[in-house]
C-alpha positions in Angstrom: -4.3 168.3 275.4 -2.1 168.2 272.2 -1.1 164.7 271.3 2.6 165.6 271.3 2.7 167.0 274.8 4.9 164.2 276.2 8.0 165.3 274.1 10.5 167.5 275.8 12.2 169.9 273.4 15.0 172.3 274.5 17.2 174.7 272.6 19.5 177.4 273.7 23.0 178.9 273.6 26.1 178.7 275.8 28.2 181.9 276.2 31.2 183.1 278.1 30.2 185.2 281.2 33.1 187.5 280.8 33.1 188.2 277.1 29.7 187.2 275.9 31.2 185.0 273.2 29.6 181.7 272.2 31.3 178.6 273.6 31.5 175.5 271.2 32.0 171.9 272.2 30.1 172.2 275.5 28.5 169.0 276.8 24.8 169.7 277.7 23.1 166.7 279.3 20.4 165.6 281.7 21.7 164.8 285.2 21.8 161.0 285.8 21.2 160.1 282.1 23.2 159.7 278.9 20.8 162.0 277.0 22.4 165.2 275.8 24.0 167.3 273.0 27.1 169.3 272.2 27.0 173.0 271.4 28.1 173.9 267.9 30.4 176.6 266.7 27.8 179.3 267.5 27.3 178.0 271.0 23.9 176.6 270.1 22.4 173.3 271.0 19.1 171.4 270.7 17.7 168.4 272.6 14.5 166.4 271.9 13.7 163.4 274.1 10.8 161.4 275.6 12.9 160.7 278.8 14.2 163.9 280.3 15.7 164.4 283.7 14.5 167.4 285.8 17.9 169.2 285.6 20.1 170.1 282.6 23.9 170.6 283.1 26.5 172.3 280.9 30.1 171.2 281.3 33.3 172.1 279.5 37.0 172.0 280.4 38.1 175.5 281.6 34.7 176.5 282.8 32.6 176.0 285.9 29.8 173.6 285.3 26.3 174.9 285.6 22.9 173.1 286.1 19.5 174.5 285.5 16.0 173.1 286.3 13.8 172.4 283.3 10.1 171.7 282.8 9.5 168.3 281.2 7.0 167.7 278.3 7.1 171.2 276.8 9.3 173.2 274.4 11.6 175.7 276.2 14.7 177.8 275.6 17.5 177.3 278.2 20.6 179.5 277.8 23.8 178.9 279.8 26.3 181.6 280.8 29.4 179.9 282.0 32.2 181.4 284.2 35.8 180.6 283.3 37.5 178.3 285.9 40.7 180.3 286.5 42.4 177.4 288.4 41.9 175.0 285.6 42.9 177.5 283.0 46.3 178.0 284.7 46.9 174.3 284.4 46.3 173.9 280.7 49.4 173.1 278.6 49.3 173.5 274.9 51.5 170.9 273.1 52.9 171.6 269.5 52.1 169.2 266.7 49.6 168.4 264.0 45.9 168.8 264.7 44.8 165.3 265.8 41.4 165.8 264.1 43.2 166.2 260.7 45.2 163.0 261.4 41.9 161.1 261.9 40.4 162.6 258.8 43.3 161.4 256.7 42.7 157.9 258.0 39.0 158.1 257.2 39.9 159.1 253.6 42.5 156.4 253.3 39.9 153.7 254.3 37.0 155.0 252.1 37.2 152.2 249.6 36.9 149.6 252.3 34.1 151.2 254.2 32.0 152.5 251.3 29.0 150.3 250.6 29.5 150.6 246.8 32.2 147.9 246.8 29.9 144.9 246.9 29.1 142.7 244.0 25.5 142.6 245.2 23.5 143.3 248.3 19.9 143.6 249.5 18.0 144.8 252.5 14.7 145.8 254.0 13.9 149.5 254.4 11.2 151.4 256.2 10.8 155.0 254.9 8.8 157.8 256.5 8.1 161.1 254.9 6.5 164.0 256.7 5.6 167.6 255.7 4.7 170.4 258.1 3.4 173.9 257.4 5.4 176.6 259.3 5.1 180.4 259.8 1.4 180.0 260.6 0.2 183.3 262.0 -2.7 184.0 264.4 -4.2 186.0 261.6 -4.3 182.9 259.4 -5.8 180.8 262.1 -8.7 183.3 262.6 -9.7 183.4 258.9 -13.3 182.5 258.2 -12.5 179.6 255.9 -10.2 178.0 258.5 -12.4 178.4 261.6 -14.3 175.1 261.2 -10.9 173.3 261.3 -9.4 175.4 264.2 -9.0 172.3 266.3 -6.0 171.2 264.1 -3.9 173.9 265.7 -3.8 171.8 268.9 -1.4 169.6 266.9 1.1 172.4 266.4 4.7 171.8 267.6 8.0 173.7 267.7 11.1 172.8 265.7 14.5 172.5 267.5 16.2 173.4 264.2 15.2 177.1 264.3 12.4 177.5 266.9 9.6 177.9 264.3 6.1 176.6 265.2 4.7 174.1 262.6 1.6 172.1 261.8 1.9 168.5 260.4 0.0 168.2 257.2 1.3 165.1 255.5 2.7 161.7 256.5 3.6 158.7 254.4 5.1 155.3 255.3 6.6 152.7 253.0 8.0 149.2 253.5 10.3 148.1 250.8 12.9 145.6 249.8 15.8 146.9 247.8 18.2 144.9 245.6 21.5 146.1 244.1 23.9 144.4 241.7 27.2 145.9 240.7 27.8 144.3 237.2 25.8 144.7 235.1 24.5 147.5 237.2 20.9 147.0 238.4 18.7 148.3 241.2 15.2 147.1 242.0 12.8 148.3 244.7 9.8 146.2 245.7 7.2 148.1 247.7 5.5 145.8 250.0 3.3 148.3 251.8 2.5 152.0 251.6 0.3 154.3 253.7 -0.3 158.0 253.6 -2.4 160.6 255.4 -2.8 164.2 254.5 -3.3 166.3 251.4 -0.7 165.9 248.7 -0.6 168.7 246.2 1.8 169.8 243.4 4.0 171.8 245.8 4.3 168.8 248.2 5.2 166.5 245.3 7.9 168.9 244.1 9.5 169.0 247.6 9.1 165.2 247.9 11.4 164.9 244.9 13.9 167.1 246.7 13.8 164.8 249.7 14.6 161.7 247.7 18.2 162.6 247.4 20.5 159.7 248.1 23.3 160.9 250.5 26.5 159.0 250.6 28.9 160.6 253.0 31.8 158.9 251.4 31.3 160.7 248.1 33.4 163.8 247.5 30.2 165.7 246.5 26.8 165.3 248.0 23.8 166.3 245.8 21.2 168.0 247.9 18.3 170.2 246.7 19.8 170.2 243.2 23.1 171.5 244.4 26.5 169.8 244.8 27.8 170.2 248.3 31.3 169.3 249.4 31.3 166.3 251.8 33.1 166.9 255.1 35.2 163.7 254.4 35.9 164.6 250.8 39.4 163.8 249.6 40.1 167.5 249.6 38.0 168.3 252.7 40.9 170.0 254.4 40.8 172.8 251.8 37.2 173.6 252.7 36.7 172.7 256.4 38.3 173.1 259.8 38.2 170.1 262.1 38.3 169.7 265.9 38.7 166.6 268.0 36.3 167.1 270.9 35.5 163.8 272.6 35.8 160.0 272.5 33.5 157.3 273.9 31.9 153.9 273.4 29.0 153.8 270.9 27.4 150.3 270.6 30.5 148.8 272.3 32.8 150.4 269.7 35.3 153.1 270.7 34.8 156.2 268.6 36.3 159.6 268.2 34.0 162.7 268.0 35.0 165.4 265.5 33.4 168.7 264.8 33.8 170.6 261.6 32.9 174.0 260.1 33.5 175.7 256.7 36.8 177.6 256.3 35.0 180.3 254.2 31.5 181.7 253.9 29.1 181.3 251.0 30.4 178.0 249.8 28.3 174.8 249.4 29.5 173.2 252.6 28.2 171.9 255.9 28.7 172.5 259.6 28.4 169.6 262.1 29.9 166.6 263.8 30.8 163.0 263.1 32.0 160.0 265.0 34.8 157.8 263.7 35.4 154.1 264.7 38.9 153.9 266.2 40.2 150.8 264.2 38.4 150.8 260.9 38.2 154.6 260.6 34.6 154.2 259.3 32.0 156.8 259.9 29.8 155.7 262.8 27.4 158.7 263.0 27.2 162.1 261.3 25.0 165.1 261.8 25.4 168.2 259.7 23.5 171.3 258.6 23.9 173.4 255.5 26.0 176.4 256.1 23.6 179.2 257.0 25.1 181.9 254.7 24.3 180.2 251.4 21.8 181.6 248.9 19.6 178.7 247.7 16.2 179.3 246.1 13.3 178.4 248.4 15.6 176.4 250.8 16.4 178.3 254.0 17.8 175.3 256.0 18.7 171.7 255.6 20.0 168.9 257.9 21.4 165.4 257.5 21.7 162.8 260.2 23.0 159.3 259.6 24.0 156.2 261.6 26.1 153.3 260.4 26.4 149.8 261.9 29.0 147.0 261.5 27.1 144.1 259.9 28.5 140.5 260.1 31.5 142.0 261.8 33.0 143.4 258.6 30.5 145.6 256.6 29.7 149.1 257.6 26.2 149.8 256.4 23.9 152.8 256.6 21.1 151.8 259.0 19.5 155.2 259.9 19.2 158.1 257.5 17.3 161.4 258.2 17.0 164.4 255.8 15.2 167.6 256.6 14.6 170.7 254.5 13.0 174.1 255.4 11.3 175.3 252.2 9.7 178.6 251.4 7.3 179.3 248.5 8.6 182.9 248.3 11.7 184.7 249.4 9.7 186.4 252.2 10.7 184.7 255.5 7.3 185.4 257.1 5.1 183.6 254.5 3.9 180.1 255.0 6.6 177.6 254.4 7.1 173.8 254.6 9.3 171.5 256.6 10.1 168.3 254.8 11.4 165.3 256.7 12.5 162.0 255.3 13.8 159.2 257.5 14.8 155.7 256.6 15.7 152.6 258.6 17.4 149.6 257.0 18.0 146.1 258.3 18.2 142.4 257.2 21.2 142.9 254.9 22.3 140.1 252.6 25.6 140.4 250.8 27.1 139.1 247.5 24.1 136.9 246.5 23.0 138.4 243.2 19.7 137.4 241.6 19.1 136.1 238.1 19.0 138.8 235.3 15.2 138.4 234.9 14.6 139.3 238.6 15.7 142.9 238.1 13.7 143.6 234.9 11.4 146.4 235.5 11.1 149.5 233.2 11.2 151.9 236.1 13.1 149.9 238.7 10.2 149.9 241.1 7.5 147.2 241.6 4.4 148.0 243.8 2.7 144.9 245.1 -1.1 144.8 244.4 -2.1 144.9 248.0 0.5 147.5 249.1 -2.1 150.1 249.9 -4.4 147.7 251.8 -2.3 146.7 254.8 -4.1 147.0 258.1 -2.9 148.6 261.4 -1.7 145.3 262.8 0.6 144.8 259.8 2.1 148.3 260.4 2.6 147.8 264.1 4.6 144.6 263.4 6.4 145.9 260.3 7.6 149.3 261.4 11.3 149.4 262.4 10.5 152.1 265.0 7.1 152.9 266.6 5.4 156.1 265.6 5.8 158.9 268.0 2.7 160.3 269.6 3.1 163.4 267.4 3.2 161.2 264.2 0.2 159.2 265.4 -1.5 162.6 265.9 -1.2 163.3 262.1 -3.4 160.2 261.3 -5.8 161.2 264.1 -6.0 164.8 262.9 -6.7 163.9 259.3 -9.3 161.3 260.3 -11.0 164.0 262.4 -10.9 166.5 259.5 -12.4 163.9 257.1 -15.5 163.6 259.4 -16.4 167.2 258.8 -18.9 167.7 255.9 -17.2 171.0 255.0 -13.9 169.2 254.3 -15.5 167.1 251.6 -16.9 170.3 250.0 -13.4 171.9 250.1 -11.8 168.8 248.6 -14.3 168.6 245.8 -13.8 172.3 245.0 -10.1 172.0 245.1 -10.1 168.9 242.8 -12.4 170.8 240.4 -10.1 173.8 240.3 -7.0 171.7 239.7 -8.3 169.0 237.4 -11.3 170.6 235.9 -13.9 168.0 237.1 -16.5 168.1 239.7 -17.0 164.7 241.5 -20.6 163.5 241.7 -20.8 160.0 243.1 -19.6 157.5 240.4 -19.1 160.3 237.9 -16.9 163.4 237.4 -18.5 166.2 235.4 -16.3 168.4 233.3 -14.0 169.8 232.4 -15.7 173.0 233.5 -13.5 175.2 231.3 -15.0 173.6 228.2 -18.6 174.3 229.1 -18.7 177.3 226.9 -16.2 178.4 224.2 -16.3 180.4 221.0 -14.9 179.8 217.5 -15.6 181.1 213.9 -17.4 177.9 212.7 -19.6 177.0 215.6 -20.1 180.4 217.1 -20.9 179.8 220.8 -20.1 176.2 221.6 -21.8 174.5 224.5 -20.3 171.3 225.8 -21.4 168.8 228.5 -19.1 166.0 229.4 -17.8 163.7 232.1 -16.1 160.5 233.0 -16.5 157.7 235.6 -14.7 158.2 238.9 -12.5 155.9 241.0 -15.6 155.2 243.1 -17.1 153.5 240.0 -13.9 151.5 239.2 -10.2 151.6 239.7 -9.5 149.7 236.5 -12.2 150.9 234.0 -12.9 154.5 233.1 -15.7 155.5 230.7 -15.9 159.0 229.3 -18.2 160.9 226.9 -19.4 164.3 225.9 -22.0 166.1 223.7 -21.6 169.6 222.2 -23.7 172.0 220.2 -22.8 175.1 218.1 -25.2 178.1 217.8 -23.8 179.0 214.3 -23.5 175.6 212.6 -26.5 174.3 214.6 -25.0 170.8 214.7 -24.7 168.3 217.6 -21.4 166.5 218.2 -20.4 163.8 220.5 -17.6 161.5 221.7 -17.3 158.2 223.6 -14.3 156.4 225.0 -12.9 153.9 227.5 -9.7 153.0 229.2 -9.0 149.7 231.0 -5.9 149.3 233.2 -4.2 146.0 232.5 -1.3 146.3 234.9 0.3 148.8 237.2 3.9 147.3 237.1 4.7 148.5 234.5 1.7 150.7 233.8 -0.2 149.3 230.8 -3.7 150.1 229.6 -6.1 149.3 226.7 -8.1 152.3 225.4 -10.5 153.1 222.6 -12.7 156.0 221.5 -15.2 157.2 218.9 -15.4 160.9 218.0 -17.9 162.8 215.9 -16.8 166.4 216.5 -15.0 169.3 215.1 -11.3 169.4 216.0 -9.2 172.5 215.7 -5.7 172.0 214.2 -2.7 174.1 215.1 
C-alpha cells in the first residue's frame, strides 16, 4: 500500500443549480469537525487532512445546504450543485454604504509600520526549513520504459496535488535547522545552520528551482518578488487600485477575533494574486494569508504558484511570521504535457528574542551563513526531537523510497554514468578517472594527443584531493605530466591550500 494512503484529499467546485455559475465564499466542511475550506471566486475548493469526517457539507447564505458522503484516505473530486433558498433570498436586505472589506484594508495599511517585523533594532529565532521537489505529468508510457522498469516500485509513492489535480512523484526532500540573527543598524544578517539532511537526486535544474523557492515573502511590502517578478501585494498601499475585496466571515483563531477577507484582481494579466487573508480585529495585523498567482499571467516555465503564511502574537505585542509555505509548478518546456516539477518550501519559526543585538564580531561571515561541522551528521533521534512538525507519512516515504532505490545495484551504475556525463569523471573506488573528453584530442604540434588522468574521490578524503595526468603526442613523440593537490582548511568561509607541478604543453588563446 502506498505510504501516503492515510491522507484524505478532496477538490471540487460549487455551482448554482439554476444558472450553472460558480458560487464563491461557500463554506465546505466535514460534519462534526472544524476542518474545511472556502470556495474561491471560481467556485473551486480543496481540502487535505489526516482527520476527515465521513460527510462533507456545503453551506452558504441564500442557498440550501447540501451534504455528500466521501471516502476517507484517498484523493477524490466532489462537486456541489446548490439550489437557491427562495425564502431566505426574499428576506435579504442590501444596505448602502462603503464596502466593509475596504474599510478593514485601510486599517491594515494604516497599521503596517507597527505590525511589520522590520521595525526591530534586532531579533533572532530558530527556524526549521523543509524543501521538497516532485516530478509531475508522469505518463504511463514513461513508467513502462525499459530503463525505468527496475525502479517501477517508486510509482507506488505517487500522489495527487489539490492545487490542480496533477499526479506527482516525490524526488527530493531536504530539511534544515537554523538560527537566524538580524540587526537593523548597522544592517547585519547571520544564519547558523545547526543541522541539514537531504534525500534524493539534486541536479542543475533542481538547484535552479531551489533558488526560485528561496524568495523571502513579506506580505507588508508593496511589491512581492516571486520567481524573479515583482507582484503587487494584496495589502499594498495602493491595493484598492488592483484588487477587489470582500468580507466573508469572522471567527476566533487562536483565541483572537479575526475578519476573513477574500480578494481578486480587478484586471487580467497583471502581476497580482487571488486569495484570502484573516485580519486581527484590534491590531489590524495579518493573522493568516493564502494566495495564488493569477492564472492568466505569462511567466516563463512557471504555470502556478501559491503562498500560505501564518502569524502569531509573540510576547503579547509582536506579530511574527511563524509558518511560511511557498509552492511553484515549474515546466522545463512550454508544453503542458511534458514532465514538470512541483517545488515546495515550508518554514516554521519559534523561540523569538527581541532587541538584544550581538557584538559586531558575531555577525562577521563573508557570506552571512555558517554551517556547523557536524550539521550533516545528525541522527534520526536528533531530527525527531528538533523538527517543529513531524514528517507526514508521505514525506517519510521519500526517505524510504530513496533508501530502497539505493539498494539496487543498477542505481549505482546509473549514478556513476550520470556523474561521468555531467562532470567528466568515472568514479572507481577512491579514484575518479577522467575527464573522459580529454582522453583523445588533436592539435598541430602534438598530432594525436592521448591523455590519462584522474583525481582522488570523496571516498578517499573529504579534505585532501590529489590529482595527476600523463599525456603523449604522436607527432612530437614526447611524454608530458602534471601533479597537484588541494587541501581544505575550512568550510566557513571556504578556504583551501593548493599546489601543482606541470610539465606539459599549454595552448594559449
